[in-house]
N, C-alpha and C positions, 0 to 999 in steps of 0.2 A: 584879386581875382589870380595873382599869380600862386598865390597860396591855394586856392582851391582847385587850381588846374593840376599844380603840382599832388595835391591831396588825388584826385580822380586820376592820376597816373598811375598812382602808387595803387590806388584800390584795382586798378585795370591789370596790374601787373601781378598780384596776387591770385587774382582770379585764375590769370593764364599758367601761373604755375600750381596752384590746387588742381587744376583739369590734366598737367602735365603729370602729376603725382599718381592719379588714379589708375593700376593698370587694365589695360583690356580685358573683355569677356573671354574665356578660355571655354573649351569641352573638355570634361572628364572621362578619359576612355577604360574601363577597368579591363584588366587582362584575366583571364582565369588562370591559375598558379600551374605548374608544368603538373604537379602529382596527380591532380584530377584527369587532365589529360590523358596521363598514361594510365590510369585506372581505367579509364571507358573503354581505351583500344583492348585493354589485357581483357574485361568483360567480354565484351565485342567479339574475340578473340575466342574465348573459349566457348562462346556458345555455338559457333560456327564449328568447331572442332566438334562437339556433342550433338550436332546435329548430322554431320558426315557420319560419325558412330555408329550414331541409331540407323540411320539409311543402310551403313554398311551389314549391322545384324540384321536389318529384317531383308537383305538381297541374300543373306546367308541360310535365314532359316527357311527361305522358298526354294531356294538353290535344290534340285534332287540329289540326295547320294545315298546310297546304299548303306542299309546298317546289319552290322552282326555285332556277336557279342563276343570278348576277349576268347571264352571259354572254348567258342567255335573256330575260332582262327588256330586257337593252341592243339585242338582235336586233329585238325586238317593237316598241320604242318606235321605233329607227331605221325600220323597215318604216312605222309611221304616219306618221311625219312626211314620209319621202317619198312615201307614196300621195297626201298632203293638196296636197303640191305641186307632184307630176307631174300632164301634162293626163293627160284620162281618153284613153284611146286606142281609135280606131277597133272597133268590133263586129267578130271576125276568127270564119271560117266556123268551121259546128260541126266537132270531133273526135269521134272513138270516143274513150271514156271510158279512162283507163287501168283497170289490173284494183285493185278495191277490196280492202284486207284488211279481215277481219274481226273487229272488235274486241266481246269478250264485254262486254252493258250490265251494268253495276252497280246494286246494289240500289236504291241512291238517290242518282238524277244533279243535279247544280247545272243553273241555267237557263242556257241555251247562248246566249253570243256570237257574233254575227255575224264570222266570220273575215277577217282583210282577204285581200283579192287579193294575190298570190304576185307576188313582184317579182324585176328580173333579179338583184338582189344575193345577195336569197333563192339563188335556183338556184344561181348562182355558189359558194355556202356548200355547198349541198347535193351540186354535184359536188364539192367540196374534203373530204367527206368520205365519198365514193361511197354516198348514201344516198336515195332516190328521196323527195321531198317530194311528198303527196298532198294531204292537209291541214294547218290548224293549229287545236287548240283548248286551252281552258286545262287546267290541270291539274285534275284532279276530286279535289276532299277523298276522304281516307277514310271508310269505311262505319261507321254507328255498331255499338252492340255489341248490339241487338234492333232490327232496320229494320223499318220498319212495310212492310206488302204495298201496292205500287203499281205499277202499269202500268209494262211493260218501255218504255224511249224509241224511238222510231224512230231507225234508222240514221242517221245526217249523210248528205246526197247529197255524190257527189265533185265536184270543180271541175273542169270542165273547163280544159284550157290549151291555147293554140294548139302549133300543130306547131313552131314556132321554139324554143318556152319547154320543150318536154316533154323527159324524160331518161330518152333509151332504156337500158330491162332487158337487160341482156345475160344470157340463160339459161346459157352457157357456165360451169361451175362456175370460180375460180384455181385452178391446179394450183400444188401447194405445191413450192419448191424441192426438187430431189432432192440429198444429198450422198453421192457415192459413195467409199468408203474404199478404198484400194488400198494394200496393201503393196512395201512398197520391197525387192526380193532384191537382194543383194549378189551380185556378180560375183565369181566364183572368186579371180580379184586382190584383191579388197577381203577376201574371205577369209582369204587367207595373208597378206596384210599385218596382220591383225588378230591371227592367229595368232603371227606373229613379235615382236610386240608383248608379248601376253602373255609369251610366251615369255623373253623381256628382262624381264620383271617378276619372272619365277619363277626366273630365274638372278642378279639382282641381291639376292633373299631367300636364296639360297643352294641351292635346291630344283634341281639340276641334272638331278633323272630326269627330275621333270616338265617342265624348261623343255625338255629332249631329246625328250620328246616331241612337244611342239608343235612345235618345231623341225621335225619329221620330218614331224606333221600340215600345215606350212605347205609345205614340198617337195612333198606329195602335191597339194594343191588347185595349185600353180604350180612348176613343174619349173624355170623359168627365175628362181623367185626368189634372187638372189644373197647376201642379207645372210642368210637361213636357211642355206644351204649352207657359207657360209662361216664360221657359228657352229659348224655341224656338224663341220666339217674340221678346228678348232680345238680344240672338244674330244676329238676321238679321237687326232689327234696327240699333246695332253697327256697323254691314259690310252696312250701306247704303239701303239695300233690303228692301224696305218699302213695294214694291208688294208682297213679301211673308209673312210681318208684317202683311201686311192689311188681307189677306187670313186667316189668323191664326184669329188673332182676331175676324174677322164676325164669322166665324164658333165656336168661343168660345161663343160668346156672342148670336150666335143662338141657342147655346143649353142649355146656364143658361145666362139670362139679366142679371141675379142680380150679376153683377160683374165691380163695379165700376171702378177697376183699369182698366179692358181691355177696358172699355167706354173711360176711359181718355186717355189712347195710342192712339187708334185708331179716336177722335176727332182732337187730333193733328196732326196725320198722312193729314187727313182732311184739317186741319189749314195749313199745309206745302205745300197743292197743292191750296189753296185760295179758296176751298168750305168751306166756312163758314156757309151755310144753312145744308152741312152734317152733318158738325162736330155737329152743335145744335140738328139735328135730332138724331145721333147717341147719347146723353148726355140726351136728351127727354124719350128713351126708358126705360133708367137704372136708370133714377129718384127716382124712390119709393125705391130701395137699397142704396142708396147715402144720406141718411139723417145726418148721423154724419161723413163724408168725406169731410170737408171744400174746398181741393183743388178741388174737383168736381165744388162746386156751385160757385167759383171766376172764373173757366175757363168758365161755363156755362152764369156767368153774365156779362164778358169780349165779349162773343160772343154776344150775346143779345145788349148791348152798341154797336159795331160794326155794325152792324145792325139796330140800332137809336131805339131801344127797352128799354128807359131808367127805365121806372117803373118798367118794367120784369128786368131790369139788378139791380135795386135798391132792391128790393125783393130777390134776388138771392146772393148780397152781404150779406145783413143782413142774411141771412140763414147759409151762412159762419163763421158770424161773432158769430153767437147763438153757432156754433160746436168750435170756437176757438176765443174767441177775441183778443189774441195778432198778427193779421195779419195785418202788415202794408197796404200789396199790398189791400187786402180789404177795409182797411177804406178807401185808396187813390179813388179806384173804386168807392164807392160811396160815395164820394164828388163831385165827374165828373158827375155822374149820376144825384143827387141833385142839384147840378147847374145846368144842362142843362134842369132840371123842372122847374126853378126857385125858388128852397128855398134855398136862397143863406144862410139864418145863420145858418141853418143845414148844411150846405157843409163845411160851413168853421169849423165848430165844428168837422165833419168827418176830415179834414185837418189835425188839430190840434191833434186830437186822433192819427192820424198813425204817426206822430213825436213821440208820447209818448208813442206808443206803444212796439217798440223794435228799433232797428240798424236799419236803411236804406240807402242803396246807396247812393250816391251824388247827382246823378240827382234827386231821387226820394225826396230826401231833398229839395234840389233848388225848383221844381216843387211845393211841397206843402207848402211853404214859399209864395212865389211867387201867388199862389192863395189866401192864408189867407189875406193877404195885398189886393188882387185885390177885396176881398169881404167885406172889412170893410165897 
């Protein structure tokens, strides 16, 4: 039993020691760091200062104050300075006072300050801005919200100026400058040129039908427009519409015979229809304007040669060679006509020069060589 009691006592003693080792419960208080408290109070102070500043600005804006430009203060100071330094002028004869501009009295007027006498510099300033100066008075402060009932002040008396310093007031109003709008009307020639350029643009886009319509419109506006007529002629010839091309060529040559290109085209249409005489007649009418066109003389010589007029044909070929010496077809034609005229040595020389003039077709080369051998 003593052993058991001793064990129980030891057990009680251990439990007592374990209970004494457990610390009593406590409350953990978290204190804010000093930096956060400082930032909070600083932000609060800044907000209070901003509110006080805004209230002061509103009060300043609502407070009545006189408005004056720096230029006005400068002019008044200069006028007072010159008035003190300038000598007193002799009294001038009385003059009729200028018209007084009525000014509506303010409910509460500040005490008036005697205005300074007008000077010549102030009058010049007034002339520069075209405004008559009658009197100068300080700017009046704005009326209070609830003005007290006071007697209306008497209007100030106008200051009489000498006749030499008075500014004449023109009763005639200044007329405003009138701006007249005029429409530029294009001439028929200009409109025809515009239609021609538009037609060329349509032709480049492959819209030949629209281009033809604009070319015809250009000719209707100006029958002498060469470019539009030439374009229509080319379009008709390309389509095989020779009759339409012939009419356009005839009309163009009737207006201006000095157009060798039109004469050549019309002559070729006559040749296509086996009308050699008609073709030659067309060329004869434009002969004076084709002195330096070798193709014109070659075609004329060919027509004369087919009609059996070899002497005239030889002259026509020689005219072509004078304009351009390197024309093999002109040398060949000249050789044929000279051989027909029994001028054999000259004809052989013409065939030789045809071969030396430039590249020729195989048929022309063969023909020229045969004629050279035959004329030896």
